C-alpha positions as CSV (number, residue, x, y, z in Angstrom):
1,M,30.6,23.6,37.5
2,H,31.9,20.2,37.9
3,T,35.9,20.2,37.7
4,F,37.7,17.0,36.1
5,E,41.3,16.7,35.9
6,Y,43.0,14.1,33.6
7,L,46.9,13.7,32.7
8,K,47.8,17.6,31.7
9,Y,44.1,18.5,31.4
10,K,41.9,20.4,33.7
11,R,38.5,20.9,32.6
12,H,35.3,23.0,34.2
13,Y,32.0,21.8,32.8
14,A,28.3,22.3,33.3
15,A,26.5,21.2,36.4
16,M,23.0,22.2,35.8
17,W,21.3,23.0,32.1
18,N,21.8,27.3,33.1
19,E,25.4,26.7,33.1
20,L,25.7,24.7,29.5
21,T,26.8,27.0,26.0
22,D,24.9,27.1,23.1
23,E,27.3,24.8,21.3
24,Q,26.6,22.1,24.5
25,L,23.0,22.4,24.3
26,L,22.8,22.2,20.4
27,F,25.0,19.0,21.1
28,V,22.6,17.1,23.9
29,S,19.8,17.9,21.7
30,H,21.3,16.5,18.6
31,L,22.2,13.3,20.9
32,F,18.8,13.1,22.0
33,D,17.2,13.1,18.8
34,Q,19.1,10.3,17.7
35,G,17.7,8.2,20.7
36,L,21.0,7.1,21.6
37,E,21.4,4.1,24.6
38,F,22.1,5.5,27.7
39,E,25.9,5.0,28.1
40,A,26.8,5.6,24.4
41,F,25.2,9.4,25.4
42,N,27.1,9.7,28.4
43,T,30.4,9.0,26.8
44,L,29.6,11.3,23.9
45,V,28.3,13.8,26.0
46,L,31.7,14.0,28.7
47,Q,33.9,13.7,26.0
48,N,32.1,16.5,24.7
49,F,32.1,18.7,27.7
50,T,35.5,17.8,28.8
51,Q,37.0,18.3,25.4
52,I,40.0,15.6,26.6
53,P,41.0,14.6,23.0
54,W,39.6,10.9,22.0
55,K,42.9,9.2,22.1
56,Y,43.2,10.0,25.8
57,F,39.8,10.0,26.4
58,F,39.6,6.3,25.9
59,E,42.1,5.8,28.3
60,I,40.4,6.7,31.3
61,S,38.7,3.5,32.8
62,P,35.3,2.0,32.5
63,E,35.0,2.6,36.0
64,A,36.1,6.4,36.3
65,I,33.9,7.1,33.1
66,I,30.6,5.5,35.2
67,S,31.6,7.9,38.1
68,L,31.7,10.8,35.9
69,S,28.1,9.7,33.8
70,G,26.8,10.7,37.6
71,T,27.7,14.1,36.8
72,I,25.5,15.0,34.6
73,D,22.4,13.0,35.3
74,F,20.9,16.5,35.5
75,L,20.2,16.0,31.7
76,H,18.4,12.7,32.0
77,K,16.2,14.3,34.8
78,G,13.9,17.3,33.0
79,T,15.2,20.2,31.8
80,E,15.3,23.7,33.9
81,L,17.1,25.7,31.3
82,T,15.4,29.0,31.6
83,I,18.4,30.9,29.9
84,N,17.6,31.2,26.3
85,L,20.9,30.3,24.4
86,L,19.7,30.9,21.1
87,P,18.6,34.4,21.3
88,K,18.8,34.8,17.7
89,L,18.3,32.0,14.8
90,K,19.9,32.5,11.4
91,I,17.9,31.0,8.7
92,N,18.3,31.5,5.4
93,K,20.1,34.6,5.5
94,K,17.4,36.1,7.9
95,T,17.2,36.5,11.6
96,L,14.7,35.7,13.8
97,N,15.2,37.3,17.7
98,G,13.6,35.1,20.5
99,P,12.3,35.8,23.8
100,A,14.1,37.0,26.9
101,N,15.4,34.8,29.8
102,A,12.9,32.9,31.6
103,M,10.1,34.1,28.9
104,M,10.5,37.3,31.1
105,D,8.5,39.1,27.9
106,V,6.1,37.0,26.6
107,T,2.6,38.3,26.2
108,F,-0.7,36.8,27.1
109,E,-1.5,36.0,23.9
110,Q,1.7,34.5,22.7
111,F,1.4,32.3,25.7
112,F,-2.2,31.2,26.1
113,G,-3.3,31.9,22.2
114,H,-0.4,30.2,20.6
115,T,2.6,28.9,22.5
116,E,0.8,26.5,25.0
117,P,-1.5,25.1,22.6
118,A,1.1,24.6,20.2
119,F,3.3,22.8,23.0
120,T,0.4,20.3,24.0
121,A,-0.7,19.2,20.7
122,F,3.5,18.5,19.9
123,A,4.1,16.7,23.2
124,Q,0.6,14.8,22.4
125,N,1.2,13.8,19.2
126,N,4.6,14.7,18.4
127,D,3.0,17.1,15.7
128,M,6.0,19.1,14.0
129,D,4.0,21.5,12.5
130,M,2.4,22.9,16.1
131,L,6.4,22.4,17.1
132,N,7.2,25.1,14.3
133,H,4.0,27.3,15.3
134,L,5.4,27.1,18.7
135,I,8.5,28.3,17.8
136,A,7.0,30.8,15.1
137,A,5.0,32.4,18.1
138,L,8.1,32.5,20.0
139,Y,10.7,34.5,17.3
140,S,10.2,37.0,15.6
141,F,12.2,39.6,13.0
142,E,14.4,42.7,14.9
143,N,12.1,45.4,16.6
144,E,8.8,43.2,15.5
145,I,6.2,43.1,18.0
146,F,4.1,40.2,18.6
147,N,1.7,40.0,15.8
148,A,-0.6,36.6,15.4
149,D,-0.6,37.6,11.5
150,L,3.1,37.0,11.2
151,I,3.4,33.5,12.5
152,E,2.4,32.0,9.0
153,G,5.1,33.7,7.7
154,N,7.8,33.0,10.4
155,K,6.8,29.2,10.4
156,R,6.9,28.8,7.0
157,L,10.9,29.9,7.2
158,I,11.2,27.7,10.4
159,S,10.1,24.7,8.6
160,S,12.2,24.9,5.5
161,G,15.6,25.9,7.1
162,L,15.7,25.3,11.1
163,R,17.5,22.3,11.7
164,R,16.0,19.6,13.9
165,N,18.3,20.2,17.2
166,Y,17.7,23.5,17.3
167,K,13.8,22.8,17.5
168,T,14.6,20.4,20.1
169,S,16.9,23.4,22.2
170,I,13.9,25.5,22.1
171,V,11.8,22.8,23.1
172,F,14.0,22.3,26.3
173,F,14.3,26.1,26.7
174,Y,10.4,26.3,26.9
175,L,9.9,23.2,29.3
176,G,12.3,24.9,31.5
177,C,10.8,28.0,31.4
178,R,7.3,26.3,32.2
179,D,8.9,24.6,35.0
180,L,10.0,27.9,36.2
181,M,6.3,29.0,36.0
182,A,5.0,26.0,37.5
183,G,7.1,26.8,40.5
184,R,5.7,30.4,40.8
185,F,2.4,29.7,39.9
186,P,1.1,26.5,41.3
187,K,-2.4,27.3,41.3
188,L,-2.2,27.6,37.4
189,F,-0.5,24.3,36.6
190,S,-2.6,20.9,37.5
191,N,0.7,19.0,36.0
192,K,3.6,21.4,35.2
193,K,5.2,18.8,32.3
194,T,1.9,18.7,30.5
195,T,-0.6,21.4,30.8
196,T,-2.5,24.6,32.7
197,K,-5.3,24.6,34.8
198,A,-5.7,28.4,33.0
199,N,-5.2,26.5,29.6
200,D,-8.4,24.2,30.1
201,L,-10.3,27.4,29.8
202,A,-11.0,28.6,26.6
203,Y,-8.5,31.6,25.5
204,F,-11.5,33.9,25.4
205,E,-13.4,32.8,28.3
206,M,-10.4,34.1,30.2
207,L,-10.2,37.4,28.3
208,E,-13.6,37.9,29.6
209,N,-12.2,36.8,33.2
210,L,-9.9,39.4,32.9
211,N,-11.7,42.4,30.9
212,N,-13.4,43.2,34.0
213,E,-17.0,42.7,31.8
214,N,-15.4,45.5,29.1
215,I,-14.4,44.1,25.4
216,S,-12.5,47.4,24.7
217,N,-9.8,45.9,27.2
218,N,-9.2,42.6,25.8
219,E,-6.3,44.0,23.2
220,I,-4.5,45.4,26.5
221,I,-4.8,42.1,28.0
222,K,-3.8,40.1,24.7
223,K,-0.5,42.5,25.0
224,S,-0.2,42.5,28.6
225,N,2.8,40.4,30.3
226,I,2.4,36.7,30.9
227,Y,3.8,36.9,34.3
228,E,1.3,39.8,35.0
229,A,-1.6,37.8,33.9
230,F,-0.7,34.5,36.4
231,V,-0.7,37.2,39.0
232,R,-4.1,38.2,38.1
233,L,-5.6,34.5,37.4
234,T,-4.2,33.2,40.9
235,A,-5.8,35.9,42.2
236,M,-9.1,34.9,40.6
237,I,-8.6,31.2,41.6
238,E,-8.0,32.1,45.4
239,K,-10.8,34.4,45.3
240,S,-12.9,31.6,44.0
241,E,-11.6,29.0,46.1
242,K,-12.2,31.5,49.0
243,L,-15.9,32.0,48.1
244,K,-16.4,28.2,47.5
245,K,-15.1,27.5,51.2
246,N,-17.4,30.0,52.7
247,N,-20.4,28.6,51.1
248,K,-20.0,25.2,52.4
């Protein structure tokens, strides 16, 4: 955390993504959605983070503001958010529950079958329908086990009632989790900001590779934890690389 003192005010504020509060994340997302200029963005963020009243904040020298802006550079360098600050979404009197921190409870089918393809389409074309699909695949009603058949219903709810800054905040969380995954499983991520090597394979081809030639295992694999799948896929890639090296 950063500390800033001015007049009678002593404030502590976030020095990294995972130190943000949910309200700060939503505020930052709103500013990003507006496409503000760099200086205006930083000024609004600093006032929001420090909560120094505007009449006093405007008395801070421009040089001090520039210096303070360096403390929030992390917001401009890509997200590392892995704490889900929006674990529940309340939309039209209904509540959807989100994934655990670092998406530790996401399944193979959720990630490779839905969130990752939706994220790729959204990143390439700014396709809002795909963004709604991504969120609908991540969030579900309480005690609801992931079921692909329920995505469309969740998606309609999200499309009709979830504000844009909430969606942007969830994208920041998803990106931060992907960055974490890329660091832990580099062989699966050709470019951690855009796509995965594993995702270049067809979804059903990956199932075939993991099911030990027994299609009855497919449902078990679909429901398996994504991190477990990453470990197994990494082992397969390393084995393939070793065989290719030995055959040279």
